[in-house]
N, C-alpha and C positions, 0 to 999 in steps of 0.2 A: 504494500500500500504506500509505503514511503517513496519508493521509486516512482510509482504512478503519480503521486502528489508533486514530486520534483518535475516530472514531465509536464504536468498542468501549469506549474509556475513558469517553466521555460517557454511553454507555448504562449502564455500571457505576455511574457517579455519579448516575444518575437524571435526567440532562439529555437527555430524549428528543427534544426539538425539535432540539437541536444534533446528536444522534446521527443523526436522520433526515436532516438536511441533509448530513452527512458521507457516509452510506451512499448517498444519492441521487447525490451528486457522484461518488463512487467508481464507481457503476454506469454513469453517463453516460460517464465516461472509459474504463472497461473495454469498454463496447460499441463505442466508437470504435476502440479498439486491437485487441480480440480477437474482436469479433463478438458476436451475440446468444446464441449457443449455448455460450459458454465456461463452464467449471465455475466460474470466478470470478464470473460473472454470477449463477450459482445461489447462491453464498455471499452475495453482496451482497443479492440478492433475499430470501433467508432472513432476513438481518439486518434488512431493511426490514420484513418481516413481524413480527419480534419487537418492533420499536419500535412498529409500528402497533397490535399487541395491547396494549402498555403504555399507548398513547394512547387505547385503547378504540375504535379504528377497525377493526372486525372485517371490514368489506368490503375495505379496503385490505390487511389481513393475509391474507385469503383469496386475493386477487389475487396478492400477492407470494409466498405459499407455493405457489400453483399454478405460477407461473413457475419457482420453485426446484425443484419436483417434476418438471416436464417436463425440465428440464436434468439433474437428478440421475438420472432414469431413463435418459437417453441416456449420460451420462458414467460413472455408477457401475453401472448395470444395474437392472432392475425389482425385483430381489430383494435389494437392498442395504439394510442396517438403516437408513440415513439416509432412504431412500424410505419405509420403514415409519414412521419417526419423523414425517416430514412428513404422511403420511396420517393418522396418529393425531392430530397437532395440528389438522389441518383438521377431522377428525371432532369433536374436542372443541369447537372454535369453533362448528361447526354446531349441536351440541346445547345447549351452555351459553349461547350468546349469540344465535344466529340462530333457535333453536328449530325447526330443520329436522331432525327426528329420523330421517326416512328416509334423507336424505343422510348424516347422521352415522353411521347404522348401516352403510350401504354402505362408507363410507370406513374405518370401524373394522374391518369384516370383511376388507377388502383388507389393511389394516395387519397384522392378525393373521396372515393368510396369509404376508405378507412376513417377519414376525418368525419364524414357525415354519420357513419355508424357510431362514432364516438360522441355524437350529439353536438359537434361544433356547428355554429350557425354561419350563414353567409357573411355576417358582419365581423366574425372573428378573424384576427390577423392571419392565422394559419391558412384559412380558406381564401381570404382575399389575396394573399401572396401567391398561393397555388393557382388561383384562377387567372391572375396576371401572367404567370408563367405559361399557363395553358393557352392563353390568347397569343402570347409571343410565339409559341410553338406552331400554332395554327397559321399565323402569318408567315413564319419562316418556311413552313412546308410548301407554301405557294411558290416560293422562289427557288426551291431546291430542284 
């Protein structure tokens, strides 16, 4: 936990290489102790994805978010807001950075379904942000 906390501090300070090393070290230790499906692995993987995004390594970010997503779906349930959040982040990377508009649209549609099943309303920031991204995806698909 201490190493994870150091990673969080380094991330906040903008020291992404140090944060990445701390989160990767944390995940390695957690896998050895708790196994690969632990909720803690999901948190560490999500953190690695955040750092990878800041380092502009979108492929690594997607891989890390996918691991976090799979674990969160098991540990929290498929309709948990955190699952929707990860799906939305992955959709955003697909359209903004990887230019894969079909995959982005798919991920965002599932995220919207999760958010709505979590009883978020259209006025909630999560949904407004997602709907804005979905409109951007729709517009960009016309030019692709």
